[in-house]
N, C-alpha and C positions, 0 to 999 in steps of 0.2 A: 504494499500500500504506500501511497505517496500523495503529497498535496499537490494540487493543480488549481490554477486561477483562470477566470475569464476576465477580459478587459471590457469596459464599457465607459464611454465618454458621456459626461452629463454636465451641462452648464460650462463647457469648456475645461473641464477638470476630468482626469482619468481616474476611474475606480477599479479596484480589483476585488472580485467576489471568488472566494476560495472554496474548495470542495476537497474531501478525501476520496481518492479514487483507488480502486483495486484492478490490477491487471489479471485477465484470465485468458487462458488459451483454449480455443475452441477446436472443433473437429477440423481437420485439414491444416492444422498449425497456425491459424489466424489468431491474433492476439486482440482482445477487445477490453476496453477500460468500463468498469462498473462503478458508477457514483455510489459511494457508501453513506457520506454524510455531507450535507450542505451546511457551511459554516458562515457564509456571508462575508462582510467586510470585517477583517480582523487585523489587530496591530501586530508589530513585529514580535512583541513579547509573547502574545497569544499563539503566534505561527510557530515560535520556537518550542513553545510548551507542547503543542500538538506534534511537532516533528520528534521531540524526545520521546513521547509516549508511543508513537508509531515505531521508532527504532527499537525501543525497549522491548515492545510487543513482537515484532518481528524476529529479533534475535532470541527470543526467549524460546526454549525447546523443552520446557518441563513437562515431565510426564504425570498424568493423573492417577491417583491411587485407585486401584481396582479391587474390589472385594474378592477374596479367595473363595471359591465354592468347591465342595467336594463332590466329584462326579459319582453316579450311582455304581460305576464300574469299579470304583476305588474305595477301599476300606478308609474308615476315618482313623487318623493318627491317633496314638495314645494321648498326646497333649491336648487333644481336642474332644477327649471323651467326655460325654455329658453336655458338650456345647455344640458340637459339630452336627451338621445336617447334611445327609446325603440327598442330592437333588437330581432330577433327570434333566440334563442340560438340553438334550434333544427335543424335549417337550416345552421348551420355553414359550410364553405367550406374552403379547403386549396388550393391555386393557386401559381404557378411559383416558385417552388423550385429552388434556385440558390445559387452558391457557394459565401460565403461572407467572412469567416475567413482569407484566404490567401490574398484576395484582400485588406481587411482591413490592414493586417500586411504590404503588399507591400507599400500601401499608407502611412502608418506611417513611414516606412523607407524613403520614398520619401520626406516626410516633414522633417524628421529628418536631412536629408542632405540639407534642405532648397532648393530644386530645384524648388519648386513652386514659392518662391520668386525670384530666380535667373531668371527664364524663364518670369516672369510676365511682365517686361518692354521689353522684347526682342520679345515675341510672343502676341502682342495685338489681340483682337477679330477682325474678318473681319467685313466688312459693312454688310454682311449677318447674322451677329450674330455667326458665328462659332467660338467656343472656342479652340483655338489652344493649349492652356496650358493643357486643360483637355484630348484632343486627344493624346498629347504627353505623359501624365501620364498613360493614358490607354495603349498605345503601349509599355512602359517600364515595366508596371505591367504584362502585357500579356506575354512579353518576359521572365520575371523572373518566373512566375507561371506555365504557360502551353504553351511554345513557339510554334509558328507555323506561317503560312502565313498571311499576311493582309486580304486576301480574307476568310480565316477561321475565323479571328477575326470579320469580318463583317457579315458573314452568320451564325455563330454558337456560338462562345465564349462568345461574349458580352452579348447576350441574356440569356446565361447560368450563366453569373457572375452577382455580385451585384455592378459592378462599377458605374452603372447610380445611385443607390442608394447613394453611398458613395460620388460621385462628384456632385449630385443633378443636373445631366444633362443627359437626355435620348436621345439626338439627336446626338450621337457620332458614329453611325454606318454606317454612309455614307461611302461607299468604297472610292469614289474619295477624300474625305477629308482626309482619312487616308494617301493616296499617297501624297497629296499636302502638308500635314504636314511634310513629310520627306524632301520636297524641301526647307524647311526654317531653317533647323538645322545646317547645316555645316559652315556657317559664325560664329557661336558662339562657336566653338570647343576650340579655344585658351582660351577664357574667362572662359569656363567651367572648364579647368584644373586648373586655378588659384583658382577659387571658391572652387573646391573639396579639393585642397591642404589646404585651410584655415579650411575646415570643419573637415578634417581628424586630423588637429592639435588640433582644439577646443574639438572634441568629444573624441579623444583616445590619445591626446598627441603624435601624430605620428611625427618621425624624419625622415629627408630626406638627412642625411649624407651618407647613402649607398643606391646605386641604383642598381637594377638587370635589365639587358638589354638582350633581346633575340627577336627571330623573329620566326613567323610560317607562314603557308599558309592555305588558305581555297579556296575550288573549286566551280565551277559553273556547273549546269546541263543546259548549253546552247552552241550553236556553237560559235567558235572563232569569234570576231567582225571584221568588215572590216576596221574599223579606226585603223590606226597604232599608234595613240597616246593613244588609249584605254589601261587601266591598266590591263585588262584581258589578259593574256598571258600564254603560256606554260612554265614551269620552274620545278625546283626541287620540288617535292610534299611531304610534311610531311604527308599527308593523304593517300599516296600510291594510287593516282588517277593521274598519269601522262597523261592519256587520255583526262583529262579535263583542260580547261583554269582555271587559278587561280589569285588570288592577294595575295601579302605578307603584313603581319601586324607586324609592329615593336612595342614592347611594353615595358614601363618601369614602374616597380613597386618597392616598398620598401620590405625589408625582411618579414614584417608583411602582404604583399599582397595589400597594398593600392596602386592603379594605380595613376601615376603622369601624364601620356600622352600616347598617341599612333600615329602611322602614318600608312597610307595605301599607299603601294608602288606596282609598277608593278609586275606582277607574275613572270617575269624572272629576278628580282633584285637579285644580288649576296650579300650574307650576309656581305662580307668584304668591300662593297661600301657604307654601310649605317651608319657607326658610326660617321663619321666626321659631317655630317648633323645633327644627333641627338644631338651631343655635342653642336653644335651652336645654335640649336633651344632651348635647356634647359638653356643654358647661356643667350640667348636673352629674354627669358621669365621670368627666375627666378634669373638671375644675377650670377655672379662668386661667388663660394663658395667652402668650403673644402669638396668635394664630393668624395666618393670611387665608381668607376664603376666596377661592377662585371659581367663578361661576360664568355661565353663559347669559346672554340677554334673555329677558323674559322670566328670569327667577326672582331677582330681587325687585321690590317696589321702592318708590321714593321714601315712604314712611319706614320701611324696615332699614334702609340705608341710613336714614337719619338716626334711627335708634342705635345702629352699630357705631355711628360716629360719636353719639352722646354717652355710650357706655363707659363704665369705669372698670378697667382700662378700656380705651376704644378698641373696637374689634375691626381689624384690618380686612379690606376687601379689594378685589380686583375683578371687574365684571365687563363684559361686553355691552355695547349700547345698541339700541334700536336705530334703523336707519334714519328715522325722523329726527333723532339728536344730532346726527352728522349734518343734516341739512340746516338745523338751527345755527350750528357752530362753524359752518363752512366759511361764512365771511371773516370770522376771527382767525381761522386757521390758515386761509390762503396767504395771509401775509407773512406768516412765520417761516423761518428757514428750516430745511431738513437737516437732522443730525444723524450721521452714521453711527449705529450702536454695535454693529457686527457686519461681517461681509454679507452683502445682499439684502440688508435690513436698515431701513431709515426711519426716523420718528420726528414728530413735531409735538412739543409740549405746550400745553395751554392751562395754566393754574386758574382755578375759579372756585371761590366760595369753599375753603377748606379741602378741596379736591383737586385732582389732577387729571386732566384729559390728555391721553397719549394717542395720537393718530400715528399708526404704524403701517408701513408698506413693505412688503416682501417681494423682491424682484422676481423670485422663482414663482411665487403665487400669482404674480401679475400675469406672467407668461402662460401659466396653467389655465387660469380663468379666461383670458382672452382666447386661447385656443379652443376652449370648450365653447365659449359663445359664438366664435366664428364657425365652428363645425355645425352647430345647431342652426344658426342663422342661414348658413349656406344650404343646408338641407331643407328648412322651411321655405326659403326663397324658390328653390327648385321644385318643391312639392306644390307651391301655390301657382306657379307657372303650369305644372301639369293638370292641376285641377281646373284652371281657367280654359285650358285647351279642350276639355272634355264636353260631350254632350249629355248633360244632366238635367233632370227637373230640379225644382227649387229645394224639395226635401231631401234628395240625394246629395246636392251641393252643400247643404247645411250639416249634414251627417259627416261628409269628407273633411269640411272645414273644421268641424268639432274634434275629429280624429287627430287632424294635423296640429291643432291648438294643445290637445292633451300631450302629444308626444314632444312638443318643443314649447312648453309654456313660457320660460323665460325669453326665448327668442320672439314670441308672439307679441310681447309688450313693445317691442321695437318696430312693429309693423302697424301702419294705419291702413285699415281694410275698410273700404266703402261698399256695401251690399245694396244693389239696385232694390228700389221699393217693390218692384214686382219683376217676375222672371227670375232667371238663374245666371246672372251675370255679377260680377264684382270687379273691383280695382284695388290695387294695393301699392302703397309707397313706403319707403323707409323713413322713420321718425328720426331725423338726424340729431335733433335736440336731445331726445332721450339717449341716443347712442353716444353723444359726447359726455352726457352726465355719468352714464354707466362706464364709460372708459375711465373717466376720472376716479371711480370708486373701485375699480377692480384691483384686487389684492390689497386693499387696504381695510383696516379695521381700527375703530375708535374705541379704546379702552377707557375705563373710568376707575379711579382708585383714590383712597385717602393715604396711601403711602407716598407722600410728597417728597420725601427725602431718598426714596429708593432710586437706584440706578436704572435708567430706562431698558438697557438690555436685559436687566434682571426681570423687569415686568413682563417684557415680551417672552421671555423664557417661561415664566410662570404661566402665561395665558396659553402658549401653544402646547402646554403639558395637559391641557383639557382633553387631548387626543387619548390620553391614558385611560380616562374614565369611559370614553366611547369604546376603546378595546376592551374594557371590562365587560360592558353590556354585551358587545359582539361575542366575547368568549362564552358568556352564560347563556346567551340565546342560541348560539349556533353550536359551538363545541360541546357544551354541556346541556343542550337541548333543554332549556328552561321551558320553551313554548312548543306547542300549546300545552295547556294544563287540562286535565281530564277529571280532577278531583271535584267533588260536589260539596264537600263540607268545608266551611271557611277556615277553621283551624288547620285542616289538612293541607289546604291550598298554601296557607303560610308556612306550613312545615315543609311543604315540597320546596318552596323558595329557599328556606333555611338549609335544606340538604344541598341545593345547588350553590348556595353560599359557601358551605363548608368545602364542597368540591372545588370551587374557584380558589379558595384559600390554599388547597394542595397544588393546584395549577400554578398560582403565583409564586409559591415556594420553590417549586421546580425551575420555573422561569428565572427566578433570582439567582439560583445556583448556576443556571446555564449562561447567564449574561456575562460573567467574567470570561468565560471560555470562547464563546463565539456568539455574535449578536444574531446571526441567521439560523442558529439552531433552536427550534421551537419545542415547547413541552409536547406537543402532540406527535412531532417526529420522533422524540425519544421514546414516548409511550408506545407509539407503533413498533419501534425497533425491539423493545423489551417484550411486546405481545407475542413476539414470534417464539420466545422461549416457552416451550411446552413442558408439562409434567405427564409422565405415564406410570402405570403400575405394571412392572416386570414381575411375571408369575412363574415360579418353578414348582412343579410338582415334586414332592419328596417320595422317598421309598416307602414311608410308613402310611401313605394315603392323605397326608396333609398338603398344604400349599404354602410356599415361601413367597412373601409379596415384597418387593422393593419398589418403593415410590421414589422415582428419580426425575429430576428436571433436566432437560437436555443440555448438552455442552454448549457453550456460548460460541457464536460465530466471531469473526475477526472484528467486525464493526461493533458488536455487542461487548466484547471484551474492551475495546478501545473506549467506548462510552462509560463502562463501569470504572475503568481506570481514571479517567478525566474527572468523573463525578465523585471519585473516592468512595465508592460503593463496595462493600465487602459482602458478597453473597453468603447466604447462611449454609451451613453444611448440609448434605443430603439427609433426608429424614431416616431414622432407624428402621431396619426391616421388621416385617410383621410375618407371623406365621399362624395359620388358621389351626385351630384346635376345638373339636366338639362344637361346631357352628358358631365360633366366636373368634375374634382376632386377638392374638397375644402379641405384645410387643417384645422385641429382643434387643438386647444391648448391641450397639454398633459393632462390637469385636466378636460377636458370637458366631459369625458366618465364616 
């Protein structure tokens, strides 16, 4: 194996994207390169670390310890009398292939966050012997590895995974126990947030002086509830499913993506009504501190911002502003000079009433937004010409114009279209005044803050980190399949989101461990690599009518060993052998075979 890079020029600068590649010889003598891992852009230190690991791995030729079995044709030596087992090697069978690697990695992350210790006193075993901690751990790992419904976990996934082997408990598949476990989680949500905050600090020295706050929605494949107090309501859908009821999720994360807390709100909750309660909850749980709240426009109101400025001590904020605010301040901003704060980013500063307005422009963003606008406008212009040349009646004309408008809504605003009072004819022209105004605002953002003494470059860096919370929502919705929700009881709906939140905590923990190694290496790619590690039961019939069972996970491939070495993961020893005796499994010590 070796490192290989691909060149790409972007904005006049050359970028190198690295991958680990393995050479393989095919039939006919042809050699092909198989990509093993994509690393993305890595610095020199990271590249040297990967090279060292690859070289150490390739040169290693260590032999794996094999268990010594006594063949049925050979007598048991004297030193093994009483412990030795004569097996029929020719009758060996392989049973129950199941996924082990990703399950083990998820359990490792679960223990790294000490979630097992946290829930131990909160979820004691039931009188019937149900281990609620193991059920919760299974639900969280399932949500991280291969998310689906509890019914699928009960009927299919658990049997195809090695969770029973890893937890030492094979009685976890009862469907009703999975649902009853959800009923026990919500009272511990606030305590969990405090525990996770401590773990983020201990593991990654995380800081919580800058908090990103945003909201999203998730929908249900169910009819609207009859109970008026139920949180499932119709509202503005970020998923473009206005036909479904939904709930709103308010999430707080750090710029590194570590979640500090979340709340589940009614589906018709307006964004601007949520900030005051979230501020109170964070202060009540973690106390007052010098925090900076970063939010998008539409979340804070003038009244809440005034309260934040008047608080003791003042609560710092950095928010985007609606486009109407830029129109009001444009005459003041046009006379101010641009200041370069970093390569490709310029700002204008306008102090006003204990606040600072920052007009920021990104040259890369300007180019991107203009290219998007030109492409849409070009398509719309060509489509209008096509429609104008068609022989249509008035109803068909209106339908085609409506379809064109829906596909290029932003470009439609730049076109003045005049439809004849009668008949099926129309004319269209370009609104050049709107186009000039749009060009002036492309790639520019007006920010508002009470951090009047902060460096403008740092303010810009704070604001663009809002993409981190958008990435968190995308991970929860797509990778962890938070949506759609099929539960019918409100407390189980919130418990479903609770499980998805815990799975996201494992996800962000793995991502934080991968970040120093290679930015292009994603948690999903690592989980998929480890998911290929299987566990099987190797069965040997003995001469006395019993069966020796060796549960073994498969030998790691080159890329899996490399990942484990880089992540400093020590895989556990193989499970001890078992032997059937009078219709039950008896465990043997590892040295007994």
